[in-house]
C-alpha positions, 0 to 999 in steps of 0.5 A: 500500500502506498503511504499517504503523502502528508500535506505541505504545511505551507500550502494553506498559508500561501492560499490564504495570503493571496485572498486578502491581497485580492480583496484589498486590490478590489477595494482599492479600485472601488475606492479610487473610482468613488474618489474620482467620481465624487471628487470630479471637478466642475471643469469636467462638466464644462468640457463635456457641455462644450464638446456636446454643443459644438462649442456653442454653449460654454461654462466659464470660470467653473467652481465646485464639483461635477455634482455641485458647482457653479459657472458663468454661462456663455453662448458662442458662435461655435468653433472659430467664432469671435461672437459670444455673450454671457448670462448675467451672474452665475449658474448653479447646479446640483446633480444626483444619481437616480434609479433611472439615470441622473436628476439635476436642479439648475438655478441662476442669479438672473433668470429663475424667479420661481426657483431651480429648474428640475431636469432628469436624464435617463438612458434609453435603448439606442439613445437617451431621454431628457425630462424638464419639470414644469416651470417658468424662467426669464432670459435676456434676448441679447444673450442670443447675439452670442450665437453669431449670424444672424443673431448678432446682426439682428441685435435683439433686446427684450425679455424671453419668458419660457414656460414648460409643461410635461416637456420631454425630449427623446433621442433615438438612433440620432433622431429627436422626438419632443413630447409636451408643451413649451411657450415662449413669450417675447416681451418688448422686443427691439432690434438694432435694425429698426428705429421703432422701439419696442417692436412689440410682444410675441408668443411662440407655442410649441406642442410635441406629440407624433409631430412637433408643431409651432404657432407664432402670434403677435400680442401687441406692437407695431410689427405684426407677425404670425405663422405656423410650422412643423418639425419634419424629421430634422428640418423645420418647415415654417410659413408666416407673414409680417407687416407694419401697423398703419403709419409705421411702414417707413420705420420697419422697411429695413427689417421687413425686407430681411424677414422675407419676400414682399407681397404688397404691404406684407412680407411672406416668411418661409423656412424649410 
């Protein structure tokens, strides 16, 4: 009979020694990921937003972290453009993970009188979904001049009041689909291209369902515009008209000529 070989005394000890080192390495890796995530600086968010917007939206002078920070918001004409305009004051954000993705609250010094705006971002198969909480915000129209042509030529002034209701934006396979309602009220609008100040006040309504529909109307003022449109695929198709109130034709002539094609005392506006 072959005698049983005794177990080497060092075998259990070496196996036991390897296990704690493996768990320690895994714990260190998890800890490193946690530190990098929770301690991510605000400039990471600024860099990501600049890249995602093609350089048209920037967060300058970022402070804090990716999850809780502030910065100055700038709109620009994109790469190579010298046009830029800054929102007064600073923009502050708080981002938190959720079961479905991320939630965020965005507040500003100038433009959110009813409190922070709520947003939710969640991944979807082949895309993502952005949900905007019902809210109202006020924005200066001259901020648009930072986007370059044609906004820098128009030189708009006034107040943009944005209200959203059940608004949701889905990106699927590179296509955007909007659901819900948004209402943009432009108050006391003025332009460098007209001596008439203000031109008037206007309202743009956007409704999304199977298709995105737009409706433009004049609330008051010497420049009267109206029209409707629809977002078809990735293109906007809009048809409308503009005309001067009686007695204001000379003051609005230059601006009307830029808006579209003359048809008597009216100007026909066509996009798409």
